[in-house]
C-alpha positions as CSV (number, residue, x, y, z in Angstrom):
1,M,26.4,5.1,-68.6
2,S,26.9,1.3,-67.1
3,D,23.5,-0.1,-65.4
4,L,23.5,0.2,-61.5
5,Y,25.1,-2.7,-59.2
6,D,22.0,-4.4,-57.6
7,P,23.1,-6.9,-54.8
8,N,19.6,-8.5,-54.7
9,K,19.9,-9.5,-58.5
10,K,20.9,-12.7,-59.6
11,D,24.6,-12.3,-61.6
12,S,23.0,-12.6,-65.3
13,G,26.6,-13.0,-66.4
14,D,27.1,-8.6,-66.9
15,P,31.1,-7.4,-66.7
16,A,31.3,-5.5,-63.2
17,P,31.5,-2.0,-63.7
18,A,35.3,-1.1,-64.8
19,G,37.8,-1.2,-61.8
20,A,35.5,-2.7,-59.5
21,A,36.6,-6.0,-57.6
22,P,34.3,-9.1,-58.0
23,G,32.5,-9.7,-55.1
24,N,33.5,-5.9,-53.8
25,T,31.3,-4.5,-56.0
26,V,29.3,-1.1,-53.9
27,P,26.3,0.2,-55.1
28,G,25.9,4.0,-56.1
29,P,24.1,6.9,-55.1
30,P,20.7,6.8,-56.6
31,P,19.6,9.0,-59.6
32,G,19.7,12.2,-58.7
33,A,21.3,12.0,-55.7
34,P,25.2,14.1,-54.5
35,A,28.2,12.0,-55.4
36,T,28.9,13.0,-51.2
37,P,26.4,13.6,-48.6
38,P,26.5,17.0,-48.0
39,G,29.4,18.3,-46.0
40,R,31.5,15.4,-45.9
41,P,34.4,15.4,-48.2
42,P,34.7,13.0,-51.2
43,A,36.1,9.9,-50.5
44,Q,39.5,9.2,-51.4
45,A,40.1,5.8,-53.4
46,P,42.8,4.0,-52.4
47,A,46.3,4.2,-54.4
48,G,45.8,1.0,-57.4
49,G,42.1,1.6,-57.9
50,G,40.8,-1.1,-55.1
51,P,37.3,-0.3,-53.6
52,T,36.2,2.8,-51.5
53,P,36.2,2.4,-47.9
54,Q,33.7,2.7,-45.9
55,P,32.7,4.6,-42.7
56,G,33.7,2.9,-40.1
57,P,31.3,2.1,-36.8
58,V,29.5,4.4,-35.0
59,P,30.9,4.7,-31.3
60,D,28.9,3.7,-28.3
61,A,26.8,6.4,-26.5
62,V,28.2,4.9,-23.1
63,P,31.2,2.5,-23.8
64,N,31.6,0.1,-21.9
65,S,28.4,0.3,-19.8
66,I,25.9,-2.7,-18.4
67,P,22.6,-3.7,-21.0
68,E,20.0,-1.8,-19.3
69,P,16.7,-3.2,-18.8
70,I,13.1,-1.8,-19.4
71,P,11.9,0.0,-16.1
72,S,9.5,-2.2,-13.8
73,A,6.0,-0.9,-12.8
74,R,6.5,0.6,-9.6
75,Q,5.8,-1.1,-6.8
76,E,2.2,0.3,-5.6
77,D,0.8,0.5,-8.9
78,G,2.1,-3.7,-10.4
79,T,0.1,-6.3,-10.8
80,T,2.3,-9.0,-9.1
81,A,0.0,-12.2,-8.2
82,G,-0.7,-12.0,-4.4
83,R,-0.5,-8.6,-4.4
84,I,-3.1,-7.4,-1.9
85,R,-4.1,-3.5,-2.0
86,I,-5.4,-1.8,1.5
87,G,-6.3,1.5,1.8
88,L,-6.3,3.4,5.4
89,W,-9.2,5.4,6.6
90,G,-9.5,8.2,8.8
91,A,-10.0,11.7,10.3
92,P,-7.0,13.8,10.9
93,G,-5.5,13.2,14.1
94,S,-6.4,9.2,14.2
95,G,-3.3,7.8,14.4
96,K,-3.1,6.3,10.9
97,T,0.6,6.9,10.7
98,T,1.6,5.6,14.5
99,Y,-1.1,2.9,13.1
100,L,1.4,1.8,10.1
101,A,4.9,2.6,12.5
102,A,3.3,0.1,14.8
103,L,2.9,-2.6,12.1
104,P,6.1,-4.1,12.1
105,I,6.1,-4.2,16.3
106,A,2.6,-5.7,16.3
107,A,4.3,-8.4,13.6
108,M,7.4,-9.4,16.2
109,Q,5.3,-9.5,18.8
110,Y,3.1,-12.0,17.4
111,Q,4.3,-15.2,18.4
112,R,4.5,-14.2,22.2
113,H,0.9,-15.3,22.5
114,N,0.4,-17.0,19.3
115,K,1.8,-19.7,16.9
116,G,3.9,-18.9,14.6
117,S,4.9,-15.2,13.9
118,W,4.8,-12.7,10.7
119,N,7.2,-10.9,9.3
120,I,7.1,-7.2,7.1
121,S,9.9,-5.8,4.8
122,G,9.2,-2.9,2.5
123,M,8.9,-3.8,-1.4
124,T,10.9,-0.3,-2.0
125,Q,13.8,1.7,-0.3
126,E,11.1,4.4,1.0
127,A,9.1,1.5,2.5
128,N,11.8,0.7,4.3
129,T,13.4,3.9,5.8
130,F,9.3,4.0,7.2
131,L,9.5,0.6,8.7
132,T,12.9,1.5,9.9
133,Q,12.2,5.1,11.0
134,G,9.0,4.0,12.6
135,M,9.9,2.0,14.2
136,D,13.3,3.8,15.9
137,L,10.8,6.6,17.0
138,L,8.4,4.5,19.0
139,T,10.7,2.0,20.1
140,R,14.1,3.8,21.0
141,R,13.2,7.4,20.9
142,R,9.7,7.0,22.0
143,T,7.8,9.2,20.7
144,F,5.2,9.9,18.1
145,P,5.3,9.8,14.1
146,E,4.9,13.2,12.9
147,A,1.2,13.3,10.6
148,T,1.3,12.2,6.6
149,M,1.4,15.0,4.4
150,G,-0.6,14.5,1.6
151,V,-0.6,10.6,-0.5
152,Q,1.1,8.2,-0.1
153,G,1.8,4.1,-1.5
154,M,4.1,1.8,0.3
155,A,4.7,-2.0,-0.7
156,W,5.4,-4.4,1.4
157,S,5.9,-7.5,1.3
158,V,3.9,-10.1,4.3
159,Q,4.7,-13.1,5.5
160,G,3.0,-15.3,8.0
161,P,3.3,-18.5,9.4
162,E,1.4,-22.2,7.9
163,E,-1.5,-22.4,8.4
164,K,-3.3,-25.8,8.6
165,G,-6.5,-26.4,6.7
166,K,-9.4,-29.0,5.9
167,R,-8.2,-32.2,4.5
168,F,-4.4,-32.0,5.3
169,R,-4.1,-29.1,3.4
170,S,-1.9,-25.8,4.4
171,R,-1.2,-22.4,3.7
172,R,1.5,-19.8,4.1
173,P,0.2,-16.5,4.1
174,S,2.5,-14.6,1.3
175,F,1.4,-11.4,0.0
176,V,2.4,-7.6,-0.7
177,L,0.5,-5.3,1.2
178,E,-0.1,-1.9,-0.4
179,I,-1.3,1.0,1.7
180,Q,-2.3,4.0,0.4
181,D,-1.7,6.6,3.7
182,A,-3.4,10.0,3.4
183,A,-3.3,13.2,5.6
184,G,-7.0,13.5,7.0
185,E,-7.6,16.5,5.7
186,V,-7.0,14.7,2.2
187,F,-10.6,13.0,2.7
188,R,-12.5,16.2,2.4
189,H,-13.9,17.1,-0.7
190,D,-12.4,20.2,-1.9
191,H,-8.6,19.1,-1.0
192,P,-7.0,19.0,-4.1
193,Q,-5.8,15.7,-4.1
194,H,-9.2,14.2,-3.1
195,A,-9.9,12.9,-6.1
196,Q,-6.4,11.2,-6.5
197,L,-7.5,9.4,-3.0
198,V,-10.8,8.4,-4.5
199,G,-9.3,6.0,-7.2
200,Q,-6.5,4.8,-4.5
201,L,-8.9,3.3,-2.5
202,A,-11.4,2.8,-5.2
203,R,-8.9,-0.2,-6.6
204,S,-8.5,-1.2,-3.1
205,Q,-9.5,-5.5,-2.1
206,G,-9.4,-4.1,1.6
207,L,-10.2,-1.1,3.9
208,I,-8.6,-0.2,7.4
209,Y,-11.0,2.8,8.7
210,L,-9.6,4.1,12.1
211,F,-12.6,5.6,14.2
212,D,-11.4,8.0,16.7
213,P,-13.4,8.4,20.1
214,I,-11.2,11.2,21.4
215,G,-11.1,13.3,17.9
216,D,-14.9,12.9,17.4
217,A,-16.1,14.6,20.1
218,Q,-14.3,18.1,18.2
219,E,-15.9,19.9,15.3
220,A,-12.1,20.4,13.1
221,T,-11.7,15.8,13.8
222,E,-15.4,15.0,13.3
223,S,-15.4,11.7,11.8
224,F,-18.7,12.1,9.7
225,T,-17.4,15.1,8.0
226,Y,-14.4,13.1,6.5
227,L,-16.8,9.6,6.3
228,Q,-19.4,10.8,4.1
229,A,-17.6,13.1,1.6
230,M,-15.2,9.9,0.6
231,L,-17.6,7.5,0.5
232,T,-20.3,9.7,-1.8
233,Q,-17.2,10.1,-4.0
234,L,-16.0,6.3,-4.1
235,T,-19.9,4.9,-4.7
236,A,-19.9,7.3,-7.3
237,R,-16.5,5.7,-8.7
238,V,-16.8,2.3,-8.1
239,R,-21.0,2.4,-9.8
240,D,-19.1,4.0,-13.0
241,Q,-16.9,1.0,-13.1
242,G,-19.7,-1.9,-13.0
243,Q,-18.5,-2.8,-9.5
244,L,-21.0,-1.9,-7.4
245,V,-22.6,-5.1,-5.9
246,D,-26.4,-5.1,-4.9
247,G,-26.1,-1.1,-4.5
248,K,-22.7,-1.7,-2.1
249,L,-19.2,-1.1,-2.3
250,P,-17.2,-4.8,-2.6
251,H,-14.3,-4.0,0.1
252,H,-14.0,-5.8,3.2
253,V,-13.9,-3.4,6.0
254,S,-11.7,-3.7,9.5
255,V,-13.2,-1.0,11.6
256,C,-10.6,0.0,14.2
257,I,-11.8,1.7,17.3
258,A,-9.0,3.6,18.2
259,K,-6.7,4.5,21.1
260,F,-8.4,2.2,23.2
261,D,-5.5,2.9,25.9
262,H,-6.8,6.9,26.3
263,P,-8.3,6.9,29.7
264,E,-11.4,8.9,28.1
265,V,-11.6,5.7,26.2
266,F,-10.8,2.8,28.1
267,R,-12.0,3.5,31.7
268,P,-15.8,4.3,30.4
269,A,-15.3,1.2,28.7
270,V,-14.5,-0.6,31.6
271,E,-17.3,0.9,34.0
272,A,-19.6,-0.5,31.2
273,G,-18.2,-4.0,31.4
274,W,-17.0,-4.4,28.0
275,A,-13.3,-4.8,29.1
276,V,-12.0,-8.1,29.9
277,Q,-8.4,-8.9,31.4
278,D,-6.0,-12.1,30.3
279,T,-5.2,-14.0,33.6
280,V,-1.8,-14.7,32.1
281,G,1.5,-13.3,31.0
282,S,1.3,-9.3,31.1
283,R,-2.9,-9.6,31.8
284,L,-3.5,-7.1,29.3
285,P,-6.7,-5.8,29.1
286,R,-8.9,-6.1,25.9
287,V,-12.3,-6.4,24.2
288,P,-13.4,-9.6,23.7
289,R,-13.7,-10.3,19.9
290,E,-17.3,-11.9,19.7
291,D,-18.4,-8.3,21.5
292,S,-16.2,-5.7,19.4
293,E,-19.5,-5.1,16.9
294,K,-21.6,-4.2,20.3
295,F,-18.5,-2.7,22.0
296,F,-19.1,0.0,18.7
297,Q,-22.5,0.1,18.4
298,W,-22.1,1.1,22.4
299,M,-19.5,3.7,21.1
300,C,-21.9,5.3,18.8
301,D,-25.5,4.9,21.1
302,D,-24.2,5.9,24.3
303,F,-21.0,7.1,24.3
304,R,-19.9,9.5,21.5
305,G,-23.9,10.4,20.5
306,A,-25.6,11.4,17.4
307,N,-22.3,12.0,15.0
308,A,-20.6,8.5,15.5
309,R,-24.7,7.0,15.0
310,L,-24.6,8.6,11.3
311,V,-21.2,6.9,10.9
312,R,-22.4,3.9,11.5
313,D,-25.2,4.2,9.2
314,A,-23.0,5.5,6.8
315,L,-20.8,2.5,7.0
316,Y,-24.2,0.2,7.2
317,S,-25.7,1.8,3.8
318,H,-22.5,1.4,1.3
319,F,-21.2,-1.8,2.7
320,D,-22.4,-5.5,3.2
321,P,-22.6,-5.7,6.8
322,R,-21.0,-9.2,6.6
323,R,-17.9,-7.5,5.2
324,I,-17.3,-5.3,7.8
325,S,-15.2,-6.5,11.4
326,Y,-14.3,-4.6,14.8
327,Y,-11.1,-4.3,16.7
328,A,-10.7,-2.3,19.8
329,T,-7.4,-0.8,18.9
330,S,-4.2,0.6,20.4
331,A,-0.9,1.6,18.7
332,V,1.3,1.6,21.8
333,G,-0.6,-0.2,24.3
334,F,-0.9,0.3,28.1
335,R,2.3,1.0,30.5
336,L,3.2,-1.8,31.5
337,N,5.3,-2.0,35.2
338,P,8.5,-3.2,35.5
339,Q,7.4,-7.1,35.8
340,Q,5.6,-6.1,32.6
341,V,2.3,-6.9,34.0
342,F,-0.7,-4.3,33.5
343,D,-1.4,-2.3,36.5
344,Y,-4.9,-0.6,36.4
345,A,-3.9,2.1,39.1
346,D,-1.0,2.9,36.3
347,Y,-1.6,2.4,32.5
348,V,-1.5,5.3,30.6
349,Q,1.2,5.3,27.6
350,P,1.8,8.7,26.4
351,V,3.1,11.7,28.8
352,M,3.8,15.2,27.6
353,R,7.6,16.3,28.2
354,E,8.7,19.8,26.8
355,G,5.6,20.1,24.3
356,T,6.0,16.9,23.0
357,L,4.3,13.6,23.7
358,H,6.5,10.8,25.2
359,I,5.9,6.9,25.4
360,R,6.9,6.1,28.6
361,T,7.4,2.1,28.4
362,S,8.2,0.3,25.3
363,P,4.7,0.0,22.9
364,V,2.9,-3.3,23.3
365,P,0.0,-3.1,20.3
366,I,-3.4,-4.2,20.2
367,N,-5.4,-5.3,18.0
368,V,-2.6,-3.7,15.0
369,L,-1.7,-6.8,13.0
370,E,-5.2,-8.7,13.4
371,P,-7.5,-6.5,11.3
372,L,-4.8,-6.7,8.4
373,I,-4.3,-10.4,9.3
374,D,-8.3,-10.8,8.8
375,L,-8.8,-8.6,5.7
376,E,-5.9,-11.2,3.7
377,S,-7.7,-13.9,5.1
378,R,-11.1,-12.7,4.0
379,I,-9.9,-11.5,0.4
380,H,-8.3,-14.6,-0.2
381,R,-11.0,-16.7,0.7
382,D,-12.9,-14.8,-1.6
383,G,-10.6,-14.9,-4.4
384,G,-9.3,-11.4,-4.8
385,W,-12.1,-8.7,-5.3
386,G,-14.3,-10.5,-2.5
387,G,-15.8,-13.0,-4.5
388,W,-18.0,-10.6,-6.9
389,R,-18.0,-12.0,-9.9
390,G,-20.2,-10.0,-12.3
391,G,-22.5,-8.3,-10.1
392,K,-23.0,-11.6,-8.2
393,R,-21.6,-13.6,-5.1
394,R,-19.6,-16.7,-5.6
């Protein structure tokens, strides 16, 4: 029996097997292997003694298909440069979903009272759908969006106006905002999605906390019940990751005193002297920025009572107070008269019609975009995770 041909072996001058053409020698099966694979008929040699024909190429699984790239990471879980993760926090009925729906409206109206403009667009089809449907509800149909069910993550692209810096250096805020919008019930420790939400907030760099003075008066939605359970779990999670600093959470926080337009909040604020009114334009009422923290303190000490004081104490004990800012916020704003001017005799926006709350005039959000702008600025200034490096302040 002649030796098998080895294609990797240098030619030693031995003759090729009988019947094989030079350069076309086909290696045979290894010793002990069947001459043909089971179930396949033996190949028929062509007439004249030529080489045995080889099998044809395997056909494509998808004929004429376009090359497919590897799957992309989900927008809410990616690590794109400039990405900022913001967690949205609040008890049931505090207006989290309405706040998000009002964000693009506030961005469009920003240039009315400030230099430059902001633009918000979705990074996914789902995020764009939320923005479109939310704006349609508030502006055209003039009704409120339904409360969020469960936990959903959305990623939005946010572009701001150019900012002049020191020594003629400028910066144009452009970042991806990731927001986890969860139903208020998820913030309870016994909710099945509570652990998922804790993980999302732990990865966030900033938090927007909606404090609802109206709902806080009701046992089923009192703020402290939903705040303390989450703070306990969040602190434990961040502690296990070795990211607590001086025993506190490293997040920047924007506390929004929600529903500033509600008569049960606005009228007492006016009577106590906290609200001032612009003298130009729509003459909108507001709480001066420098008085916002004192306004929150008043809410806790004199207006809302013991439960709200616990909310304040919990925030101060778990976060660095220097990293907390405060805003009197309204997602839909005040009703304006036909001349687009505020009228204290008739300013209430929501009215009940056929069992559904409707908005009387086009929304003019108050301090909806500003807490977000402030968070981005602080996070950018301090370098991502708020300037914490190795357990120390930069």
